[in-house]
PASE-42042 format. One line per field, with one value per residue: residue number from 0; residue in one letter; z, x, y of N, C-alpha, C, CB in turn. Coordinates in steps of 0.05 Angstrom, whole numbers, plus 32768, in hexadecimal, padded with zeros to 4 digits. Glycine has a CB too. Layout:
N
num = NUM  ...
residuo = A  ...
n.w = Z  ...
n.u = X  ...
n.v = Y  ...
ca.w = Z  ...
ca.u = X  ...
ca.v = Y  ...
c.w = Z  ...
c.u = X  ...
c.v = Y  ...
cb.w = Z  ...
cb.u = X  ...
cb.v = Y  ...
This chain:
107
num = 0  1  2  3  4  5  6  7  8  9  10  11  12  13  14  15  16  17  18  19  20  21  22  23  24  25  26  27  28  29  30  31  32  33  34  35  36  37  38  39  40  41  42  43  44  45  46  47  48  49  50  51  52  53  54  55  56  57  58  59  60  61  62  63  64  65  66  67  68  69  70  71  72  73  74  75  76  77  78  79  80  81  82  83  84  85  86  87  88  89  90  91  92  93  94  95  96  97  98  99  100  101  102  103  104  105  106
residuo = M  R  T  L  I  D  D  A  L  E  D  R  G  I  P  L  Q  E  I  A  E  V  N  A  I  P  E  L  I  Q  L  T  A  G  V  G  C  T  I  L  P  L  A  A  V  A  E  E  P  R  A  E  I  L  S  G  M  R  I  E  P  A  I  S  R  P  M  F  L  M  R  A  T  T  R  P  Q  T  A  A  V  T  A  V  L  R  P  I  A  R  L  V  L  R  L  V  G  G  A  W  P  A  R  L  A  T  R
n.w = 887F  885F  8859  8891  8899  8871  8887  88B5  88AB  8889  88B9  88D4  88B4  8889  884E  8821  87F5  87C9  87A5  8795  87A4  87CA  87D9  87EF  8825  8819  87ED  87FD  8820  87FC  87D8  87F6  8814  87E4  87D7  87EE  881E  8850  8873  88A3  88CD  8904  890D  88E4  88C6  88F0  88F5  88C1  8896  8876  8897  88AF  888B  8891  88B3  88E8  8904  893D  8930  8943  895E  8966  892E  8924  8922  8931  8931  8928  893A  8917  890D  88F4  88FE  88F3  88F9  8932  8966  8966  898B  8970  8958  8979  8991  896E  896A  899E  89A3  8977  898B  89B9  899D  897C  89A4  89BB  8991  8989  89B4  89D1  899B  8984  89A0  89C5  89D0  89ED  89D9  8A00  89EF
n.u = 82C8  82A7  827E  8266  825B  8236  820F  8201  81F1  81C0  81A9  8199  817B  8192  81A1  81D1  81F9  821F  825B  828A  82B7  82F0  832B  8362  837C  839C  8388  8351  8353  8362  8336  830B  831D  8316  82E0  82B9  82A4  82BC  82C3  82EC  8320  8330  8368  8380  8384  839D  83D7  83DD  83FD  83D8  83AC  8396  837B  8346  8309  82E7  82BB  82A1  8284  8243  8219  8256  8272  8295  82C4  82E1  832A  835E  839F  83BE  83D2  83F9  83D5  83EA  8418  844F  844F  8487  84BE  84D4  84A5  8482  84A6  849D  8466  8458  8473  8453  8421  8420  8435  83FE  83DC  83EF  83EC  83B7  83A3  837B  8368  8353  8324  833F  8352  8379  8378  8379  8387
n.v = 82A6  82CC  82AF  82B4  82E3  82EE  82D5  82EC  831E  830F  82F3  8323  833D  8364  837F  8372  8397  8387  8393  8383  8352  8342  8328  8330  8355  838C  839B  839E  83C5  83EF  83FC  8401  8434  844E  844D  842E  83FC  83CC  838E  837F  835C  8382  837F  8376  83AA  83C8  83D0  83E3  8413  8437  8438  8464  8486  846A  845C  8439  840B  83DF  83A4  8390  835F  833D  831D  82E0  82AB  8267  825A  8238  8219  81EB  81AA  816D  8134  8101  80F5  80F5  8122  814D  8163  818A  8197  81AA  81D0  81F7  81FB  8214  824B  8261  8261  827D  82AE  82B8  82C2  82F1  8314  831A  8330  835F  8365  8342  8313  82D9  8297  8262  8225  81E3  81B1
ca.w = 8888  8850  8864  88AC  888E  8860  8896  88CD  889B  8888  88D0  88DB  8896  887E  8839  8817  87DA  87C2  878E  8791  87B3  87C2  87F5  87F8  8834  880F  87D4  8807  882B  87E8  87CE  8813  8817  87D4  87CE  87FD  883A  8855  888D  88A7  88EA  8911  890F  88C1  88C5  8905  88E8  88A3  8894  8871  88AB  88B5  887A  8895  88CE  88E8  891E  8944  8928  8961  896C  8959  891C  8931  891A  8938  8927  8936  892E  890F  8908  88E8  8913  88E8  8900  894F  8967  8971  899D  895D  8951  8999  8994  8959  8970  89B5  899B  8964  899D  89C7  898D  8974  89BF  89BA  897F  898D  89CB  89CB  897C  897A  89B7  89BF  89E7  89E2  89DD  8A10  89E3
ca.u = 82C0  8296  8263  8261  8258  821D  81F9  81FE  81E0  81A5  819D  8193  816B  81A2  81AD  81ED  81FC  8238  8267  82A3  82BF  8312  8337  8378  8379  83A2  8372  8339  8359  8364  831B  82FD  8328  830F  82C6  82A9  82AB  82C2  82C2  8307  8326  8343  8382  8384  8388  83AC  83F4  83DA  83FF  83C3  8396  838F  8360  8331  82FF  82DE  82A5  829F  826A  823B  822B  826A  8278  82A7  82CB  82F7  833F  8368  83B9  83BB  83F3  83F4  83D5  83F8  843B  8453  8458  84A3  84C8  84D5  848A  847C  84B7  8494  8449  8450  8472  8442  8405  8422  8431  83E8  83CA  83FA  83E3  839D  839B  836B  8360  833F  8321  8347  835C  8386  836E  838A  838A
ca.v = 82C3  82D2  829D  82BD  82FD  82F3  82C6  8301  832F  82FE  82F4  833B  8350  8375  8376  8378  83A2  8379  83A1  8374  8343  8345  8314  8340  836A  83A2  83A8  83A1  83E3  8404  83FC  8410  8451  845E  844F  8415  83F4  83B5  8386  8374  835E  839A  837B  837A  83C1  83D1  83D4  83EE  842E  8449  8437  8480  8488  8454  845B  8420  8408  83CD  839C  8389  834D  8337  8307  82D3  828E  8261  825A  8224  8212  81D0  819A  8155  8117  80E8  80F8  80FC  813E  8140  8171  81A2  81A6  81B6  81EA  820C  8205  8227  8267  826C  8264  8297  82CA  82C4  82D2  8308  8328  831B  8340  8376  8369  8327  8302  82C2  8287  824D  8207  81D6  8199
c.w = 8874  8854  8879  88A6  8887  8873  88AD  88C1  8898  88A3  88DE  88CB  888C  8865  882C  87FC  87D5  87A7  8783  87A9  87B2  87E0  8800  880C  8827  87FC  87E5  8814  8816  87DB  87E6  8814  87FC  87CE  87E0  8811  8840  886C  8891  88C8  88ED  890C  88ED  88BA  88DD  8901  88D2  88A6  8888  887E  88B4  88A8  887C  88AE  88D1  8902  8921  893D  893E  8952  8955  8947  8924  8924  8929  892A  893A  892A  892F  8909  8903  8901  890D  88F0  8923  8950  897C  897F  8989  8953  8962  8996  897F  8961  898A  89AE  898A  8976  89AB  89BA  8981  898A  89C1  89AA  8984  89A1  89C6  89AA  897C  8998  89AE  89D6  89DD  89F2  89F1  8A02  89D3
c.u = 82A7  8279  8257  8252  8237  8209  81F3  81EA  81C6  819B  818E  8180  817D  81AB  81C6  81F1  821C  8241  8279  82AD  82DF  8318  834D  8370  8385  838F  8359  833A  8355  8343  830D  8305  831A  82F1  82B2  82AD  82AE  82BA  82D7  8309  8334  835C  8392  838A  839D  83C1  83F7  83E6  83EA  83A7  8385  837B  834A  8325  82EF  82CC  82A5  8286  825A  821D  8240  8268  8294  82AC  82DF  830D  8351  8388  83B7  83D3  83E9  83F1  83DD  8412  8439  8460  8475  84AA  84C9  84BB  847D  8488  84A9  8475  8449  8454  845D  8423  840D  841F  8417  83DA  83DD  83EC  83C6  8394  8390  835F  8344  833C  8330  834F  8367  837F  837F  838F  83A4
c.v = 82CC  82CB  82A9  82D5  8303  82E8  82D5  8315  8327  8303  830F  834E  8364  8375  8382  837D  83A1  8386  838A  8366  833A  8339  8324  8359  8385  83AE  83AB  83C5  83F7  840E  8406  842C  845C  8468  843E  8417  83D6  83A4  8373  836F  837E  8390  837C  8393  83D4  83DC  83DF  840B  843F  8448  8454  848B  847A  8460  8444  841E  83E8  83C0  838E  837D  8345  831E  82F9  82B3  8283  825E  8245  821D  81F0  81C5  817B  813E  8102  80DF  80FD  811A  8143  815C  818F  81AA  81B6  81D3  8203  8210  8216  8244  8273  8272  827E  82AC  82CA  82D4  82E6  831D  832E  832B  835B  837A  835C  831C  82E5  82B4  826B  822F  81F9  81B6  8195
cb.w = 8885  883C  886F  88BF  8875  8841  889E  88D7  8882  8881  88DE  88DE  889E  888A  8828  881C  87D9  87BF  8797  8788  87B0  87BA  87EC  87DE  884C  8805  87B6  881F  8835  87CE  87C4  8832  8818  87C2  87B1  87F8  884D  8855  8894  889B  88F3  8933  891F  88AE  88C3  8913  88E4  8898  8886  8858  88C5  88B1  8862  8899  88D5  88E7  8917  8957  8911  897D  897A  896B  88FF  894F  88FF  8942  8923  8933  8942  88FA  892A  88D3  891B  88CE  88EC  895E  8974  8955  89AB  8945  894C  89B6  898A  8937  8973  89D0  898E  8948  89B6  89D2  8973  8968  89E1  89B2  8962  8991  89DB  89D3  8963  8961  89BF  89AD  89FC  89E3  89C2  8A2E  89D2
cb.u = 82DA  829D  8268  827B  826C  821D  81FE  821B  81EB  81A8  81B0  81AA  814C  81B2  819B  81FD  81EF  8233  8277  82B9  82AE  8322  8346  8386  8384  83B9  836A  8336  8379  837A  8312  8308  834C  831A  82C6  82AE  8297  82D7  82A9  831E  833C  833F  8385  836A  836F  83B0  8400  83B7  8415  83BF  83A4  83A2  8363  833D  82EE  82F6  8280  82A4  826D  8238  821B  827D  8278  829E  82D4  82F5  8347  8354  83D4  83A9  840D  840C  83BD  83FB  844E  8468  843C  84BD  84E6  84E6  8477  848E  84DA  8498  8434  8461  8487  8441  83FE  8438  8447  83D8  83C4  8412  83E7  8395  83B1  837F  8378  8351  8300  8359  8344  83A4  836F  837D  8374
cb.v = 82D9  82CA  8280  82C0  8300  82E3  82AA  8310  8333  82DD  82EC  8345  8365  8377  8375  8363  83C2  8359  83BD  8385  8331  836D  82F2  834A  8364  839F  8391  8386  83E6  83F6  83E0  8403  8454  8456  8446  83FB  83FE  83B6  837C  8389  8343  83A0  835E  8373  83C8  83C2  83BE  83F0  8433  8448  842C  848F  8484  8433  8473  840C  8416  83D0  8389  83A9  8333  8336  8313  82D4  828C  8253  8274  820C  8221  81CC  819A  8150  810E  80EA  811A  80E6  814F  8132  8162  819E  8197  81A1  81E1  8202  81EB  8221  826D  8254  8248  829B  82CF  82B2  82C0  8304  831F  8306  8344  838E  835A  830B  82FE  82C4  8283  8255  81F6  81D6  8194
């Protein structure tokens, strides 16, 4: 994600004043609430108890990346694997509803 953000800023001629790089969402929220700003998906703070201490705005044009639900190709897809993959795919689609644009690949 960091590379996507850097590229988007560079494309728009926006300089980045980087103070720190943190990868854990709770620490990002704490640092942001204290002194700075960050770029996060809305879903990362939607259920966050401290979300009321933050304000946000949509980034336009949106920065996006594809996500994939992966499985091993070296083993046959058993009924058990299918039984796990289908509800995970449904859950992901439900979770992203309204927060992230999503579509389910058909292969």
